[in-house]
PLY file of the C-alpha trace (Angstrom):
ply
format ascii 1.0
element vertex 247
property float x
property float y
property float z
element edge 246
property int vertex1
property int vertex2
end_header
-26.73 -161.40 2.95
-27.01 -157.91 4.46
-26.07 -157.83 8.14
-28.80 -156.38 10.37
-28.85 -154.44 13.62
-31.50 -152.91 15.83
-32.95 -149.44 15.41
-35.25 -149.44 18.40
-37.37 -152.55 17.95
-36.87 -152.61 14.18
-34.17 -154.56 12.39
-32.36 -152.49 9.78
-29.20 -152.93 7.67
-26.15 -152.03 9.78
-25.06 -149.34 7.35
-28.46 -147.64 7.71
-28.49 -147.23 11.47
-26.18 -144.19 11.65
-28.33 -142.36 9.12
-31.54 -143.20 10.96
-30.11 -142.18 14.34
-28.84 -139.00 12.73
-32.32 -138.15 11.49
-33.70 -138.62 15.01
-31.24 -136.19 16.52
-31.56 -133.70 13.68
-35.25 -133.67 14.54
-34.92 -133.26 18.30
-31.75 -131.13 18.54
-33.50 -127.80 19.02
-35.55 -129.05 21.98
-33.16 -131.66 23.34
-32.43 -129.94 26.66
-36.08 -129.08 27.23
-37.12 -132.68 26.61
-34.38 -134.05 28.87
-35.64 -131.90 31.71
-39.25 -132.85 31.07
-38.67 -136.59 30.61
-36.45 -137.03 33.67
-38.09 -134.33 35.82
-34.64 -132.70 35.90
-32.97 -135.74 37.46
-30.61 -136.11 34.47
-28.66 -133.16 35.87
-28.02 -135.05 39.11
-27.04 -138.20 37.20
-24.48 -136.19 35.23
-23.04 -134.58 38.36
-22.60 -137.99 39.91
-20.93 -139.33 36.76
-18.41 -136.50 36.89
-17.34 -137.63 40.36
-15.98 -140.82 38.78
-13.87 -139.12 36.09
-10.86 -138.51 38.32
-10.18 -135.33 36.37
-7.90 -132.67 37.81
-6.71 -129.25 36.75
-4.64 -129.53 33.58
-6.22 -132.82 32.51
-7.40 -133.77 29.05
-10.83 -135.27 28.45
-12.86 -136.48 25.49
-16.65 -136.30 25.65
-18.24 -138.61 23.07
-21.79 -138.14 21.83
-21.36 -134.78 23.52
-24.68 -133.45 22.26
-25.50 -130.16 23.92
-22.36 -130.31 26.05
-23.61 -130.75 29.63
-20.79 -133.08 30.70
-18.17 -131.24 28.66
-19.00 -127.84 30.16
-18.57 -129.18 33.67
-15.32 -130.94 32.77
-13.95 -127.77 31.18
-14.40 -126.01 34.50
-12.62 -128.85 36.32
-9.54 -128.96 34.06
-9.23 -125.16 33.88
-7.27 -123.08 31.40
-4.30 -125.47 31.40
-6.48 -128.44 30.46
-8.52 -129.40 27.41
-11.91 -130.95 26.74
-12.76 -132.23 23.26
-16.47 -132.31 22.41
-17.19 -134.95 19.81
-20.43 -136.06 18.19
-21.42 -137.83 15.00
-24.32 -135.40 14.56
-23.52 -131.89 13.34
-26.81 -130.39 14.56
-26.24 -131.53 18.13
-22.60 -130.47 18.12
-23.53 -127.01 16.83
-26.03 -126.53 19.64
-23.45 -127.71 22.16
-20.97 -125.18 20.85
-23.51 -122.36 21.07
-24.33 -123.34 24.63
-20.71 -123.37 25.77
-20.06 -120.07 23.99
-22.96 -118.54 25.92
-21.38 -119.78 29.15
-18.07 -118.17 28.26
-16.25 -121.48 27.79
-13.89 -120.86 24.87
-10.24 -121.33 25.68
-10.00 -124.94 26.77
-12.45 -126.73 24.46
-12.26 -128.14 20.96
-14.99 -129.57 18.74
-15.03 -132.39 16.24
-17.41 -134.54 14.25
-16.42 -138.13 14.90
-17.81 -141.65 14.84
-17.23 -143.37 18.18
-16.37 -146.56 16.29
-13.35 -144.94 14.58
-11.98 -142.11 16.71
-9.55 -139.73 15.00
-7.27 -139.44 18.04
-3.92 -140.98 18.90
-3.74 -143.83 21.37
-3.22 -143.14 25.10
-4.06 -139.44 24.76
-6.84 -138.67 27.26
-7.00 -138.81 31.04
-10.73 -139.48 30.78
-13.30 -140.36 28.15
-17.00 -139.84 28.85
-20.15 -140.73 26.98
-23.51 -139.74 28.43
-26.67 -141.35 27.06
-25.04 -142.01 23.71
-23.68 -145.55 23.69
-27.08 -147.13 23.04
-27.24 -145.27 19.69
-23.91 -146.66 18.47
-24.17 -149.40 15.84
-21.09 -151.44 16.85
-20.81 -150.97 20.60
-17.90 -153.40 20.97
-15.83 -151.44 18.45
-16.68 -148.16 20.17
-15.67 -149.56 23.56
-12.36 -150.75 22.09
-11.77 -147.27 20.66
-12.46 -145.67 24.05
-9.99 -148.06 25.68
-7.43 -147.23 22.99
-7.51 -143.44 23.35
-7.54 -143.29 27.17
-4.19 -143.23 28.95
-3.05 -146.13 31.11
-4.37 -145.22 34.55
-7.14 -143.16 32.98
-10.87 -143.77 33.11
-13.74 -144.22 30.73
-17.08 -143.19 32.26
-20.25 -144.42 30.55
-23.54 -142.94 31.77
-26.49 -144.72 30.23
-30.00 -145.96 30.82
-29.98 -149.52 32.06
-32.15 -152.26 33.58
-34.08 -151.39 36.77
-33.15 -153.57 39.72
-36.72 -153.72 41.04
-39.51 -155.49 39.09
-42.00 -152.90 40.34
-39.81 -150.01 39.19
-39.31 -151.77 35.85
-43.08 -152.07 35.28
-43.70 -148.44 36.18
-40.76 -147.31 34.06
-41.92 -149.29 31.03
-45.43 -147.87 31.32
-44.03 -144.34 31.57
-41.55 -144.80 28.71
-43.97 -146.18 26.17
-47.03 -144.17 27.14
-45.83 -140.78 28.35
-42.62 -140.20 26.36
-44.18 -140.23 22.87
-46.95 -137.93 24.09
-44.41 -135.52 25.61
-42.40 -135.69 22.41
-45.46 -134.74 20.40
-46.46 -131.89 22.71
-43.02 -130.38 23.36
-41.06 -131.23 20.23
-43.80 -132.12 17.73
-42.07 -135.47 17.26
-43.63 -138.55 18.87
-41.77 -141.04 16.66
-38.28 -139.96 17.73
-39.14 -140.30 21.39
-40.76 -143.67 20.76
-37.44 -144.73 19.22
-35.53 -143.40 22.24
-37.70 -145.49 24.57
-37.17 -148.57 22.42
-33.42 -147.99 22.21
-33.22 -147.99 26.00
-34.88 -151.42 26.14
-32.52 -152.85 23.51
-29.38 -151.61 25.28
-27.29 -154.21 27.16
-28.02 -154.54 30.87
-25.44 -153.73 33.55
-23.71 -157.13 33.62
-23.66 -157.54 29.84
-22.10 -154.11 29.29
-19.56 -154.75 32.02
-18.44 -157.94 30.28
-18.36 -156.20 26.90
-15.97 -153.63 28.36
-13.73 -156.32 29.81
-13.70 -158.07 26.43
-12.70 -154.88 24.59
-9.64 -153.44 26.25
-10.51 -152.67 29.85
-8.73 -154.28 32.78
-11.34 -153.49 35.44
-14.90 -152.17 35.44
-16.95 -150.74 38.30
-20.73 -150.46 37.98
-22.83 -147.97 39.93
-26.62 -148.08 39.73
-28.61 -144.86 40.06
-32.36 -144.49 40.67
-32.93 -148.24 41.16
-30.92 -149.10 38.06
-32.91 -146.90 35.69
-29.49 -145.44 34.93
-26.07 -146.98 35.48
-22.53 -145.63 35.45
-19.84 -147.98 34.15
-16.28 -146.90 34.96
-13.65 -148.66 32.89
-9.99 -148.68 33.91
-6.99 -149.43 31.71
-3.83 -150.36 33.60
0 1
1 2
2 3
3 4
4 5
5 6
6 7
7 8
8 9
9 10
10 11
11 12
12 13
13 14
14 15
15 16
16 17
17 18
18 19
19 20
20 21
21 22
22 23
23 24
24 25
25 26
26 27
27 28
28 29
29 30
30 31
31 32
32 33
33 34
34 35
35 36
36 37
37 38
38 39
39 40
40 41
41 42
42 43
43 44
44 45
45 46
46 47
47 48
48 49
49 50
50 51
51 52
52 53
53 54
54 55
55 56
56 57
57 58
58 59
59 60
60 61
61 62
62 63
63 64
64 65
65 66
66 67
67 68
68 69
69 70
70 71
71 72
72 73
73 74
74 75
75 76
76 77
77 78
78 79
79 80
80 81
81 82
82 83
83 84
84 85
85 86
86 87
87 88
88 89
89 90
90 91
91 92
92 93
93 94
94 95
95 96
96 97
97 98
98 99
99 100
100 101
101 102
102 103
103 104
104 105
105 106
106 107
107 108
108 109
109 110
110 111
111 112
112 113
113 114
114 115
115 116
116 117
117 118
118 119
119 120
120 121
121 122
122 123
123 124
124 125
125 126
126 127
127 128
128 129
129 130
130 131
131 132
132 133
133 134
134 135
135 136
136 137
137 138
138 139
139 140
140 141
141 142
142 143
143 144
144 145
145 146
146 147
147 148
148 149
149 150
150 151
151 152
152 153
153 154
154 155
155 156
156 157
157 158
158 159
159 160
160 161
161 162
162 163
163 164
164 165
165 166
166 167
167 168
168 169
169 170
170 171
171 172
172 173
173 174
174 175
175 176
176 177
177 178
178 179
179 180
180 181
181 182
182 183
183 184
184 185
185 186
186 187
187 188
188 189
189 190
190 191
191 192
192 193
193 194
194 195
195 196
196 197
197 198
198 199
199 200
200 201
201 202
202 203
203 204
204 205
205 206
206 207
207 208
208 209
209 210
210 211
211 212
212 213
213 214
214 215
215 216
216 217
217 218
218 219
219 220
220 221
221 222
222 223
223 224
224 225
225 226
226 227
227 228
228 229
229 230
230 231
231 232
232 233
233 234
234 235
235 236
236 237
237 238
238 239
239 240
240 241
241 242
242 243
243 244
244 245
245 246
C-alpha cells in the first residue's frame, strides 16, 4: 500500500510531495519577495530580524540556511560572520536558489557564501559542522519533518543552535478566526492578482494549517536529536521561532 502524506489539505503519495511542492515554488519564484511583502504587510522582515537574534552567530562563524529561497536570512548572516566566516545557502528548488544567488550578487555578497541544491531530509554535509542552522518558512513543505529535524541536529556543532522560523498556531481564538478568514479569502486573491497563481497561494495557506503547532514541533525536535528547545511566539503565535540546542 502506498504511504500517503499531506500536500495542503490533499493526501498524496509521499514520493509525490517533493515534486508538487517544487512545482509551487517554480511557479511563484519570480514574485516570491513581492508576495511575501504583500501577504505579511512587510512584517516578515521583522520576524526574520528577530530570528537572527537567536542564532548566536559571531564573526568567523559557519551557518547553513535551509530552504534558503531568495536568501533573506542568509544575506543577513553573511554580514554577521564577515569575510572569515561562511554561509551555505541550500534549497531543494533550483528556481528559488537561482533567484537567491542573483539577489546576493546584487548586494555584493560573494566571498563568504556558497550555494547547493539539497534535500533537508538528507543533507550532504558532515556531522557537527555548523555553528548555526536556520530554516525560515520552509519546514512545513518538507515531507518527512522528523528526518529533516534529525539531519539539522546532526550537522550542527555541539553548543550550536538550530533556528526554525515558521507559521504556527495563534494563541488567541479571535486572532485565529481573523487569520483563517484572511488566509483562505485574501491570499488566493492576492496570488491571482500579483502572481497570476491563486492555486499556489491556496496551497500555502493550507500548508500552514497542516503544520504542527508549537508544542508538537517542540516535542518532535526533542525526539530527533535536540537536548533543549526554546519556543518564542511572534504576532500572537501567527509565527513561532523554535531554537534547538545540542549539548
